[in-house]
C-alpha positions as CSV (number, residue, x, y, z in Angstrom):
1,M,0.0,0.0,0.0
2,N,1.5,3.3,-1.1
3,V,0.1,5.8,1.5
4,K,1.2,8.8,-0.6
5,E,-1.4,7.8,-3.2
6,F,-4.4,7.4,-0.9
7,E,-7.2,9.8,-0.4
8,F,-9.7,8.9,2.3
9,I,-12.5,11.0,3.5
10,V,-13.1,9.9,7.1
11,G,-16.4,11.2,8.6
12,D,-15.7,14.8,9.5
13,K,-12.0,14.6,8.7
14,T,-10.1,13.9,5.4
15,L,-6.9,12.0,5.4
16,S,-5.0,12.7,2.2
17,A,-1.5,13.0,1.0
18,K,-2.7,14.8,-2.1
19,Q,-5.5,17.1,-1.0
20,S,-7.9,17.5,1.9
21,L,-11.4,18.7,2.6
22,P,-11.1,19.5,6.4
23,G,-14.2,19.8,8.4
24,V,-16.5,17.7,6.1
25,Q,-19.2,15.9,8.1
26,G,-20.1,12.3,7.3
27,A,-23.4,13.1,5.6
28,I,-21.7,15.6,3.3
29,A,-18.6,13.4,2.8
30,S,-20.8,10.6,1.6
31,R,-22.6,12.9,-0.9
32,I,-19.3,14.2,-2.2
33,V,-18.1,10.7,-2.8
34,A,-21.4,9.7,-4.4
35,A,-21.1,12.6,-6.7
36,G,-17.9,11.1,-8.1
37,T,-15.1,12.7,-6.1
38,P,-12.1,10.4,-6.8
39,V,-11.2,8.7,-3.5
40,Y,-10.2,5.1,-2.7
41,G,-12.5,4.7,0.3
42,L,-14.8,6.3,2.7
43,A,-15.0,5.9,6.5
44,L,-18.1,7.2,8.2
45,F,-18.4,7.4,12.0
46,A,-21.9,7.7,13.5
47,Y,-23.6,8.4,10.1
48,P,-26.9,10.2,10.6
49,L,-29.1,7.9,8.6
50,R,-32.3,9.7,9.6
51,P,-33.3,12.4,12.1
52,P,-34.1,10.8,15.5
53,S,-37.5,12.6,15.5
54,N,-38.4,11.6,12.0
55,P,-37.7,8.0,11.0
56,A,-39.6,8.5,7.8
57,Q,-37.0,11.0,6.5
58,P,-34.0,8.8,5.5
59,R,-30.7,10.4,4.4
60,N,-29.5,7.5,2.2
61,G,-30.9,8.2,-1.3
62,H,-27.3,8.7,-2.6
63,F,-26.0,5.4,-1.2
64,P,-26.3,3.5,-4.5
65,D,-23.9,6.0,-6.1
66,I,-21.1,5.3,-3.6
67,S,-18.8,3.0,-5.5
68,V,-15.8,2.9,-3.2
69,P,-15.2,0.7,-0.2
70,T,-17.0,2.3,2.7
71,L,-16.8,1.7,6.4
72,F,-19.7,2.6,8.6
73,C,-18.8,2.6,12.3
74,S,-21.5,3.5,14.7
75,G,-22.7,2.8,18.2
76,T,-25.6,0.4,19.0
77,R,-27.4,3.1,21.0
78,D,-27.2,5.7,18.2
79,S,-30.6,7.5,18.0
80,F,-30.1,8.3,14.3
81,W,-30.9,4.7,13.2
82,T,-31.5,1.2,14.5
83,P,-29.0,-1.6,13.6
84,E,-31.7,-3.1,11.4
85,E,-32.3,0.2,9.6
86,L,-28.5,0.6,9.0
87,R,-28.0,-2.9,7.7
88,A,-31.0,-2.5,5.3
89,A,-29.7,0.9,4.0
90,L,-26.2,-0.6,3.5
91,T,-27.6,-3.2,1.0
92,N,-27.5,-0.3,-1.4
93,V,-23.8,0.5,-0.8
94,P,-21.5,-1.7,-2.8
95,N,-18.4,-2.7,-0.8
96,A,-19.9,-1.6,2.5
97,T,-18.5,-2.8,5.9
98,V,-20.5,-2.1,9.1
99,E,-18.9,-2.2,12.5
100,L,-21.1,-1.7,15.6
101,L,-19.7,-0.3,18.8
102,E,-21.6,-2.0,21.6
103,G,-23.3,0.4,24.0
104,A,-22.1,3.6,22.3
105,D,-24.5,6.4,21.3
106,H,-24.3,8.9,18.4
107,G,-21.4,10.8,20.1
108,F,-19.8,7.5,21.1
109,D,-20.6,8.1,24.8
110,V,-21.3,5.0,26.8
111,L,-23.2,4.4,30.1
112,K,-21.1,4.7,33.2
113,S,-22.2,1.2,34.1
114,S,-20.3,-0.1,31.1
115,G,-17.0,0.7,32.8
116,R,-15.8,2.3,29.5
117,T,-15.3,5.9,28.5
118,R,-15.9,7.8,25.3
119,Q,-12.1,7.7,24.7
120,D,-12.2,3.9,25.0
121,V,-14.8,3.7,22.3
122,W,-12.9,6.0,20.0
123,S,-9.8,3.9,20.6
124,V,-11.8,0.8,19.4
125,A,-13.2,2.8,16.5
126,S,-9.7,3.9,15.5
127,G,-8.5,0.4,15.6
128,I,-11.4,-0.8,13.5
129,M,-10.6,1.9,10.9
130,L,-6.9,1.1,10.8
131,S,-7.7,-2.6,10.3
132,W,-10.2,-1.8,7.6
133,L,-7.6,0.4,5.8
134,R,-5.0,-2.3,5.9
135,S,-7.6,-4.8,4.4
136,Q,-8.1,-2.7,1.3
137,P,-6.4,-3.8,-1.8
138,D,-3.3,-2.0,-3.0
């Protein structure tokens, strides 16, 4: 893997040796990629599939146009979707990988009773992303 040639839009951050789009949120990043921006992959953390107050208003109409490997990493307590809704929506994304973070909410906070912290969840999410990146073909 030649890292100098990789451009990855990662949720609200872009990792790129060539160019960057800093501050791009996941919902916008996915639309940028769906519109044809040339990247090798897309990693989305806590993608807002639908507003919590309006499940009938999905934000995934552009998913079929995402043609690059895409990682969706979200918590099981995220109020912007249910695991079933996310999995159903991802059937329209070619090369999608979903990783669920047990007990994490939309901001990756966890209940105190879990014995974990938000930082612990982000460490797991970072490890997932690095493993996913390494698994992509050269």
